[in-house]
C-alpha positions in Angstrom: -71.9 107.0 40.7 -70.6 104.0 38.8 -70.7 101.7 41.9 -74.2 102.7 42.8 -75.4 102.3 39.2 -73.7 98.9 38.9 -75.5 97.7 42.1 -78.8 99.0 40.8 -78.2 97.3 37.5 -77.5 94.0 39.2 -80.7 94.0 41.2 -82.9 95.3 38.4 -81.6 92.5 36.2 -82.0 89.8 38.8 -85.6 90.9 39.7 -86.9 90.4 36.2 -84.5 87.5 35.3 -86.1 85.5 38.2 -89.7 86.4 37.3 -90.1 86.8 33.6 -88.7 83.4 32.3 -90.8 81.5 34.9 -93.9 83.6 34.5 -95.8 81.3 32.2 -95.1 78.3 34.5 -96.2 80.4 37.6 -99.4 81.5 35.9 -100.4 77.8 35.4 -99.0 76.2 38.6 -99.9 79.0 41.1 -102.8 80.8 39.6 -104.5 78.1 37.6 -104.3 79.7 34.1 -104.9 77.5 31.1 -102.5 77.3 28.2 -104.7 79.5 26.1 -105.0 82.1 28.8 -101.2 82.3 29.3 -100.6 83.6 25.8 -103.1 86.4 26.2 -101.9 87.3 29.7 -98.3 87.6 28.5 -99.4 89.7 25.5 -101.2 92.1 27.8 -98.2 92.2 30.2 -95.7 92.9 27.3 -98.0 95.5 25.8 -98.2 97.4 29.1 -94.4 97.2 29.3 -94.0 98.5 25.7 -96.3 101.5 26.3 -94.6 102.3 29.6 -91.2 102.3 28.0 -92.4 104.9 25.5 -94.4 107.2 27.7 -92.4 107.2 31.0 -88.9 107.9 29.6 -90.3 110.6 27.3 -91.9 112.3 30.4 -88.6 111.9 32.2 -86.8 113.6 29.3 -89.0 116.6 29.5 -88.2 117.0 33.3 -84.5 116.0 32.9 -85.1 113.7 35.9 -84.6 110.0 35.6 -83.9 108.9 39.2 -87.2 109.7 40.8 -89.2 108.0 38.1 -86.8 105.0 38.5 -87.5 105.0 42.2 -91.2 105.0 41.4 -90.8 102.1 39.0 -88.9 100.2 41.8 -91.8 100.8 44.1 -94.2 99.4 41.5 -92.0 96.4 41.1 -92.1 95.7 44.9 -95.9 96.2 44.9 -96.2 93.7 42.1 -94.1 91.1 43.9 -96.1 91.6 47.1 -99.4 91.1 45.3 -98.2 88.0 43.4 -97.0 86.4 46.6 -100.1 87.3 48.5 -102.8 86.0 46.2 -103.9 82.9 44.3 -106.5 84.7 42.2 -105.6 84.7 38.5 -107.6 87.9 38.0 -105.7 89.8 40.7 -102.4 88.5 39.3 -103.2 89.6 35.8 -104.3 93.1 36.9 -101.1 93.4 38.9 -98.9 92.3 36.0 -100.6 94.8 33.6 -101.0 97.8 36.0 -97.9 97.4 38.1 -95.5 95.0 36.2 -95.5 96.8 32.9 -94.6 100.2 34.2 -92.1 98.7 36.7 -90.1 97.2 33.9 -89.1 100.7 32.6 -86.9 101.3 35.6 -83.7 99.8 34.1 -84.2 102.0 31.0 -84.4 105.1 33.3 -81.1 103.9 34.9 -79.2 104.0 31.7 -80.9 107.3 30.6 -79.7 108.8 33.9 -76.1 107.6 33.2 -76.2 109.3 29.7 -77.7 112.4 31.2 -75.0 112.5 33.9 -72.2 112.3 31.3 -71.2 108.7 31.6 -68.7 107.4 29.1 -69.9 104.8 26.5 -67.5 102.3 28.2 -69.2 102.9 31.5 -72.6 102.3 30.0 -71.4 99.1 28.4 -69.8 97.9 31.7 -72.9 98.6 33.7 -75.0 96.9 31.0 -72.7 93.9 31.4 -73.6 93.7 35.1 -77.3 93.7 34.1 -76.6 90.8 31.7 -74.8 88.8 34.4 -77.9 89.0 36.5 -80.0 87.9 33.5 -77.8 84.9 32.8 -77.8 83.9 36.5 -81.5 84.5 37.1 -83.2 81.6 35.3 -81.0 78.8 36.7 -81.4 80.3 40.2 -85.2 80.4 39.7 -85.1 76.7 38.6 -83.2 75.7 41.7 -85.5 77.6 44.0 -88.7 76.1 42.5 -87.2 72.6 42.5 -86.0 72.8 46.1 -88.8 74.8 47.8 -91.8 74.9 45.4 -93.0 77.4 42.9 -94.2 80.0 45.4 -90.7 80.2 46.9 -89.7 82.0 43.7 -92.2 84.7 44.4 -90.8 85.2 47.9 -87.3 85.6 46.3 -88.7 88.1 43.9 -90.1 90.1 46.9 -86.6 90.1 48.5 -84.9 91.2 45.4 -87.5 93.9 44.8 -86.8 95.3 48.2 -83.1 95.5 47.3 -84.0 97.3 44.0 -86.0 99.9 46.0 -83.1 100.4 48.5 -80.5 100.7 45.7 -82.7 103.2 43.7 -83.4 105.2 46.9 -79.6 105.4 47.6 -79.0 106.6 44.0 -81.8 109.2 44.2 -80.6 110.5 47.7 -77.0 110.7 46.4 -78.1 112.9 43.5 -80.2 115.1 45.8 -77.3 115.5 48.3 -74.9 116.5 45.5 -77.4 119.1 44.2 -78.3 120.6 47.5 -75.1 122.3 48.9 -74.3 125.7 47.6 -71.3 126.0 45.4 -68.0 126.7 47.2 -67.0 130.0 45.7 -63.5 129.8 47.2 -62.6 126.6 45.5 -61.1 126.7 42.0 -63.3 125.7 39.1 -62.8 122.2 37.7 -62.9 121.6 34.0 -64.6 118.5 32.9 -65.5 117.2 29.4 -69.3 116.9 28.7 -71.2 116.2 25.6 -72.0 119.5 23.9 -75.8 119.9 23.9 -75.4 122.2 20.9 -73.7 119.5 18.9 -75.5 119.5 15.6 -75.4 115.7 15.0 -77.0 114.9 18.4 -79.3 117.9 18.7 -80.7 117.5 15.2 -80.9 113.8 15.0 -83.6 113.2 12.3 -86.6 111.0 12.6 -85.1 109.1 9.7 -82.0 108.2 11.8 -84.2 107.1 14.7 -86.3 104.9 12.4 -83.3 103.4 10.7 -81.5 102.4 14.0 -84.7 101.0 15.5 -85.4 98.9 12.3 -81.8 97.7 12.3 -81.9 96.5 15.9 -85.4 95.0 15.6 -83.9 92.9 12.8 -80.9 91.9 14.9 -83.0 91.1 17.9 -85.4 89.1 15.8 -82.4 87.2 14.4 -81.2 86.3 17.8 -84.6 85.4 19.3 -85.4 83.1 16.3 -82.0 81.4 16.6 -82.5 80.7 20.3 -86.1 79.5 19.9 -85.3 77.0 17.1 -82.1 75.6 18.8 -83.8 72.6 20.4 -85.6 71.5 17.1 -82.5 72.2 15.1 -80.3 70.0 17.2 -82.7 67.1 17.4 -84.2 67.2 13.9 -81.4 68.6 11.8 -78.3 67.3 13.6 -80.0 64.2 15.1 -78.4 64.8 18.5 -80.0 64.5 22.0 -81.8 67.7 23.1 -79.1 68.0 25.8 -76.8 69.4 23.2 -79.2 72.3 22.6 -79.0 73.2 26.2 -75.3 72.8 26.2 -74.9 75.1 23.2 -77.1 77.8 24.7 -75.3 77.5 28.0 -71.9 77.9 26.5 -73.2 81.0 24.6 -74.6 82.5 27.8 -71.4 81.8 29.7 -69.2 83.4 27.0 -71.5 86.4 26.7 -70.3 87.8 30.1 -66.6 88.0 29.2 -67.6 89.2 25.8 -69.6 92.0 27.3 -66.7 93.0 29.5 -64.4 93.0 26.5 -66.9 95.3 24.7 -66.8 97.6 27.7 -63.0 97.7 27.6 -63.0 98.3 23.8 -65.7 101.0 24.0 -63.1 103.3 25.5 -60.7 102.8 22.6 -62.8 102.0 19.6 -65.8 103.8 18.1 -69.2 102.3 19.2 -70.2 102.1 15.6 -67.1 99.9 14.8 -68.0 97.5 17.6 -71.6 97.2 16.3 -70.2 96.4 12.9 -68.1 93.6 14.3 -71.2 92.2 16.1 -73.2 92.2 12.8 -70.3 90.4 11.1 -70.2 87.8 13.9 -74.0 87.3 13.6 -73.7 86.8 9.9 -70.9 84.3 10.4 -72.8 82.5 13.1 -76.0 82.2 10.9 -74.0 80.9 7.9 -72.0 78.5 10.0 -75.1 77.0 11.6 -76.6 76.2 8.2 -73.6 73.9 7.4 -72.6 72.6 10.8 -72.8 68.8 11.1 -71.7 67.9 14.6 -71.2 68.8 18.2 -67.7 70.4 17.8 -68.9 72.9 15.2 -72.0 73.5 17.2 -70.2 74.5 20.3 -67.4 76.4 18.5 -69.8 78.6 16.7 -71.2 79.8 20.0 -68.1 82.0 20.3 -69.5 84.1 17.4 -73.0 83.9 18.9 -71.8 85.3 22.2 -70.0 88.2 20.6 -73.0 89.0 18.5 -75.3 89.0 21.5 -72.9 91.0 23.6 -72.4 93.7 21.0 -76.1 94.0 20.3 -77.0 94.3 24.0 -74.0 96.3 25.1 -72.7 98.5 22.3 -76.2 98.7 20.9 -77.5 100.5 23.9 -74.5 102.9 23.8 -75.1 103.6 20.1 -78.8 104.4 20.7 -77.7 106.8 23.5 -75.3 108.5 21.0 -77.7 108.7 18.1 -81.0 109.7 19.8 -80.5 113.0 21.7 -83.0 112.3 24.5 -81.6 109.7 26.9 -85.0 108.4 28.1 -86.3 108.0 24.6 -83.1 106.4 23.5 -83.0 103.8 26.3 -86.8 103.1 26.1 -86.6 102.6 22.3 -83.7 100.2 22.7 -85.6 98.2 25.2 -88.5 98.0 22.8 -86.4 96.6 20.0 -86.2 93.4 22.0 -89.9 93.2 22.3 -90.5 94.0 18.7 -87.8 91.6 17.6 -89.5 88.8 19.6 -92.7 89.5 17.7 -90.9 89.5 14.4 -89.2 86.2 15.1 -92.5 84.4 15.0 -93.0 84.7 11.2 -89.3 83.8 10.7 -89.8 80.6 12.5 -93.1 79.8 10.9 -91.9 80.4 7.3 -88.4 79.2 7.4 -89.3 75.9 9.0 -91.5 75.0 6.0 -88.7 75.4 3.4 -86.6 72.6 2.0 -83.8 73.6 4.3 -86.0 72.8 7.3 -84.8 74.3 10.6 -81.5 75.3 9.1 -83.4 78.0 7.1 -84.1 79.9 10.4 -80.3 80.5 10.7 -80.1 81.3 7.0 -82.8 83.9 7.3 -81.3 85.3 10.5 -77.9 85.6 8.8 -79.6 87.4 5.9 -81.2 89.9 8.3 -77.9 91.0 9.6 -76.9 92.4 6.2 -79.6 95.1 5.8 -79.2 95.8 9.6 -75.5 96.4 9.1 -76.2 98.7 6.1 -78.7 100.7 8.2 -76.3 101.0 11.1 -73.6 102.3 8.8 -76.1 104.9 7.4 -77.0 106.0 10.9 -73.3 106.2 11.8 -72.6 108.5 8.8 -75.5 110.7 9.7 -74.7 111.1 13.4 -71.0 110.6 14.1 -69.5 110.8 17.5 -70.7 113.7 19.7 -68.3 116.6 20.3 -67.4 117.6 23.8 -67.1 120.9 25.5 -65.4 122.0 28.6 -67.7 122.8 31.5 -66.3 124.6 34.5 -67.7 123.4 37.8 -67.1 125.1 41.1 -65.6 123.0 43.8 -63.1 120.2 43.9 
């Protein structure tokens, strides 16, 4: 299961890492959208994705089936790619993005919901999430190379190719699950005892709405902090530090490169340390990064602080997902809500950028506000941890070896 899930995670991540960062450029260069239209189109696309990530996982939870909806999402992703590469009409492209692209994006949430439903360990979830992040780091540079060498439409051809791989990987996962479920149990084989999360476990089964609200608010704050810091980096480096903009790209590149080993480290630690403890370390790193960036005065400090930034991002994206899956009893809802914290955080980062940049601290204030946001987020995470705690396990006896 782990190998198939890792392959699916890689292709899902690569598909949207190629398309989404370049989408605004493609809308203008390929479909003739104006700058004003781009904002509205992206808002409609993200709204569709937001609604889909609420509705579809909840439906999958009721059916306790995540792989077939994931396969459906993969099919929608392929249909989107085919439409985009086949048309030059802005109207057709927009309809495809909203009707096909939004629901297609829920596929990766369903993948992680399936892992939780199948009894995957938190460390497995974090490791497979790391594979997804590798694709997301590699996607934008690869997209830039393709567009620079072969033209903007070449990127759409690449998205079609990756979408086909997503469909194949999803179909293999679904077929594997069906094959395991189909044969009758071998009554001659001794039962095998395995540890599964106890569905009657009071903390998980009775997770309150308050706990759900608290963890969502906490991670929206953390995602808003990270999004604002990334968005302001170019202005901060040129206006506050007086350095060439190249250093902004260097800093973000170093952070992205460090994020991968950081995620792998989080995955290793998740098998030995409580997920809550890992999230606390991420919040502390985020606090230290924000404070450090308000006082940094040169390139050495700028680059060195990216170590804290990488750990913060790795923990939020890796251990954060595992924490949601622990706290929220329905895997689809948990994974979908976690995905939406990024979207809501992106929205919340706008006012942070707008207000902080008008203060006497200038662009340094964005990092100060971001650091401040990690404090209440940390408090909320600790409150949720006290309410929920780690799930108990029970022994399930399965026929067959």
